[in-house]
C-alpha positions, -999 to 999 in steps of 0.1 A, spaced: 475 -502 191 442 -510 173 412 -496 191 376 -484 186 370 -447 190 339 -434 206 331 -401 189 301 -378 188 291 -347 170 297 -314 188 266 -292 186 259 -260 206 285 -268 232 275 -304 238 283 -338 224 254 -356 206 249 -390 191 223 -403 167 208 -436 156 223 -436 121 260 -444 120 288 -442 95 315 -470 99 350 -458 95 378 -483 88 416 -483 91 426 -480 55 454 -507 54 441 -534 77 404 -528 71 396 -529 109 368 -509 122 380 -476 139 348 -459 148 311 -456 141 304 -419 135 269 -406 143 252 -390 113 236 -358 125 198 -355 121 180 -326 105 170 -314 139 207 -314 150 218 -296 119 191 -269 126 204 -266 162 240 -262 150 230 -234 125 208 -217 150 235 -218 177 260 -204 153 238 -175 144 231 -167 181 267 -170 192 278 -144 167 264 -116 189 287 -128 218 317 -140 199 323 -110 178 327 -89 209 356 -110 222 389 -90 224 418 -101 202 436 -111 234 407 -134 244 404 -149 209 442 -155 209 439 -172 243 414 -197 229 440 -206 202 467 -209 228 446 -233 248 439 -254 217 477 -254 209 485 -267 244 459 -294 243 468 -306 208 505 -307 217 496 -330 247 478 -353 222 503 -353 193 507 -390 191 470 -398 195 461 -375 166 490 -388 145 478 -423 149 442 -416 140 451 -395 110 473 -423 97 447 -449 103 416 -433 89 433 -413 60 457 -440 50 486 -416 56 521 -428 63 527 -423 100 558 -401 95 536 -378 73 507 -379 98 531 -367 125 542 -340 102 506 -329 97 501 -326 135 533 -306 138 522 -284 109 488 -280 127 506 -267 158 526 -243 137 494 -232 119 478 -224 153 509 -204 163 507 -185 130 470 -178 138 478 -165 172 502 -139 157 476 -131 130 449 -124 156 471 -99 174 482 -82 142 449 -81 124 436 -46 119 419 -22 95 439 6 79 442 44 77 425 58 46 440 88 29 415 116 32 434 149 33 423 163 -2 392 178 -18 363 177 6 382 154 29 407 180 39 410 181 77 393 148 82 408 115 95 395 82 82 402 45 89 386 11 86 375 -14 112 369 -50 103 339 -70 115 329 -107 109 307 -112 79 287 -139 98 287 -176 105 310 -197 84 303 -232 69 335 -251 64 335 -284 44 368 -303 47 385 -332 28 400 -365 39 437 -361 30 446 -335 57 417 -341 81 433 -319 109 453 -292 93 430 -283 64 401 -280 89 423 -257 110 427 -234 79 390 -227 84 388 -229 122 417 -207 131 407 -176 110 371 -180 122 382 -180 158 406 -152 150 379 -128 139 351 -140 162 330 -157 135 311 -188 145 319 -218 123 303 -251 115 327 -277 102 316 -308 83 344 -334 78 347 -358 49 331 -392 52 363 -411 45 381 -395 75 357 -378 100 371 -391 133 401 -367 135 379 -336 135 354 -350 159 383 -358 183 394 -322 179 360 -311 191 369 -327 225 399 -304 227 379 -273 217 353 -281 243 380 -274 269 388 -239 256 371 -206 263 348 -208 232 313 -195 238 285 -220 233 277 -225 196 308 -207 183 321 -239 169 300 -268 158 316 -299 143 292 -325 129 291 -352 102 259 -353 82 245 -365 49 252 -347 16 216 -337 15 217 -319 48 251 -304 40 236 -290 8 208 -275 29 234 -257 50 251 -244 18 217 -230 7 209 -216 42 210 -178 40 218 -176 78 253 -189 71 272 -161 53 304 -177 41 311 -211 25 347 -223 28 352 -255 9 382 -277 3 378 -307 -20 372 -317 -56 366 -291 -82 334 -308 -94 318 -307 -60 332 -272 -52 318 -255 -83 284 -272 -78 282 -260 -42 291 -224 -53 262 -225 -77 239 -234 -47 254 -209 -22 232 -179 -32 245 -146 -18 272 -162 4 308 -153 0 325 -184 -13 361 -196 -9 372 -227 -28 404 -246 -24 402 -274 -49 420 -298 -72 453 -296 -90 473 -313 -117 506 -300 -107 534 -297 -132 571 -293 -127 597 -281 -153 633 -291 -153 659 -273 -174 695 -280 -184 709 -259 -155 691 -278 -127 707 -300 -102 692 -332 -117 699 -356 -88 683 -332 -63 654 -325 -86 648 -362 -92 649 -370 -55 625 -342 -45 601 -349 -74 598 -386 -66 589 -377 -30 565 -351 -43 548 -375 -67 543 -405 -44 540 -392 -9 507 -402 7 499 -422 -25 498 -389 -44 466 -379 -25 477 -342 -21 462 -313 -41 497 -302 -51 512 -336 -56 534 -336 -87 515 -352 -116 534 -340 -147 571 -334 -152 585 -317 -183 623 -320 -189 642 -302 -216 657 -325 -242 694 -322 -235 691 -336 -199 660 -358 -202 678 -392 -203 700 -383 -173 671 -370 -153 650 -400 -161 677 -424 -150 679 -407 -116 641 -405 -113 635 -442 -120 662 -451 -96 646 -430 -69 612 -444 -77 624 -479 -72 637 -470 -37 603 -456 -27 588 -479 -1 552 -489 -3 531 -507 24 515 -504 58 512 -467 69 525 -475 103 559 -485 89 580 -454 95 599 -459 62 568 -461 40 561 -432 17 534 -447 -5 505 -463 15 469 -470 10 446 -451 -14 415 -438 3 391 -464 -12 388 -494 -34 369 -473 -59 398 -449 -63 423 -478 -65 404 -494 -94 398 -460 -110 435 -452 -113 443 -487 -125 417 -482 -152 432 -448 -161 467 -462 -165 454 -491 -186 435 -467 -208 466 -445 -213 486 -475 -223 460 -485 -248 463 -450 -263 500 -452 -266 515 -443 -232 545 -463 -219 549 -476 -183 584 -470 -172 578 -482 -136 549 -496 -116 516 -495 -133 499 -522 -112 479 -529 -80 503 -541 -52 476 -551 -27 439 -548 -35 428 -556 0 449 -527 13 441 -504 -16 478 -502 -24 489 -490 -59 525 -491 -71 545 -459 -76 540 -454 -114 559 -435 -140 544 -430 -174 558 -413 -206 546 -407 -242 513 -394 -228 489 -370 -245 465 -343 -233 434 -364 -241 444 -391 -216 428 -389 -182 462 -393 -165 472 -360 -181 440 -339 -181 423 -349 -148 435 -348 -112 449 -383 -106 450 -381 -68 471 -413 -69 507 -424 -70 513 -418 -107 534 -392 -125 541 -384 -162 577 -376 -173 580 -361 -208 608 -348 -230 603 -312 -242 624 -294 -268 631 -262 -248 621 -243 -216 594 -221 -231 576 -250 -246 579 -268 -212 562 -239 -195 535 -239 -222 529 -276 -216 526 -270 -179 499 -245 -186 480 -269 -208 456 -278 -180 423 -266 -166 439 -265 -132 463 -238 -118 472 -245 -82 511 -245 -80 540 -254 -102 576 -263 -96 606 -250 -116 640 -265 -113 665 -241 -129 695 -220 -121 690 -198 -151 677 -164 -140 661 -157 -173 642 -190 -171 631 -183 -135 618 -148 -145 601 -163 -176 584 -189 -154 571 -165 -128 556 -143 -155 541 -170 -177 530 -199 -155 493 -198 -150 491 -209 -114 486 -195 -79 521 -203 -68 554 -208 -86 580 -227 -65 616 -223 -76 639 -253 -72 614 -272 -52 583 -293 -58 548 -279 -65 539 -295 -31 559 -270 -11 537 -251 15 540 -234 48 507 -226 64 510 -188 67 516 -182 30 488 -171 6 479 -205 -8 454 -211 -35 448 -215 -72 433 -201 -104 412 -216 -132 394 -247 -119 417 -249 -88 397 -224 -68 388 -189 -55 406 -171 -27 437 -178 -7 444 -197 25 467 -186 53 454 -171 85 457 -134 77 444 -138 42 413 -158 53 407 -134 81 403 -107 55 378 -128 37 359 -137 68 354 -100 77 341 -68 60 355 -33 64 336 -5 80 348 30 71 350 56 99 354 93 89 360 119 116 360 156 113 389 171 132 
């Protein structure tokens, strides 16, 4: 099934190559998948200019016409499910079963977007008092302007769609720039988009250098920056964005709390999966688990047993949960972090080693006796490691979960109503997931974080609000 993909950038309604190429490799075998053209400065300028020009046409499309574009995209993607599953697995190092799940989620995401387009509206404004008596008022919503979307490697299709769908939904032109580790998926998506009813220049998809990407961030003609990726990069881009509206969906260091009323076997099974799936390279991958003292030993026994059953290896093995990390650099980084933690007093309960350096494969790793000053605690690991710690009581466990500069989502395993209510009122995160892992998500929900985890919320209806601005209409009756 190994093959080379011939991909080009999609600029102003046409496909364009360039002399400079970025090689993209299959993450487990190391075989060459594609040579991606690196867009030139002239091509970036054409993309920006075409986005600006297309706004005047695209914003006039009816909701029905915008929904029909998404319906066409849905049909085309559905016909190419296995092709996209394969390329996501190959270039992102994602287990094939999870890659198929991403494509299925993408299809659901588009369906959610279609419904959102047809439901999206302004609102009536109360006006029948004081000087407003006898008047009727309402708001209409109009696109702010062209959107720049910068996307990550770990969900190269679905996280791009979280920017693309709302942009199409409101008639806002969008430029998408994929991550260098996994750009092929999005460039293949451009081939599908070219077969829909999009006006020329309404969607541009191009890979370019960081320098030219920064120029787009600074370009005042682009009115919105929507970024998904690391917090360090995201906050830097925000500082460069000028007067743009900025939406940031960034890193996490997700915690889960387990109390004495939880179903321990179920919690352990779910949390193992949530810790090691996709080599932990998920923003809401479980990284820290706090278990109350009375049930710690029992939970830990279940958790270690489940960890040992987690299969690592080639992403095309349908039983594999933990496959390649995205790069050799990241593999060696997490190995250094674990060694550093051990040197500072942490204990390895399972794993803690490189399984296959050529394939960037790290063992599912469980640590305990960790401290906040350790990188494995304080930073986003984005790797198949998890900390499991004994905590005296539930309130202290919640406090420990909050002991992070991140605040994306947290999981709470409890059947105690008072504990659940305490958690929802005291956890400093964007989402509290009861009796499930922090990694739970459906694509229509308002997803996002606080603190260093981001600004704004994803989910089609919520992003469509951010991609538009209200215009107040007041009529005298």
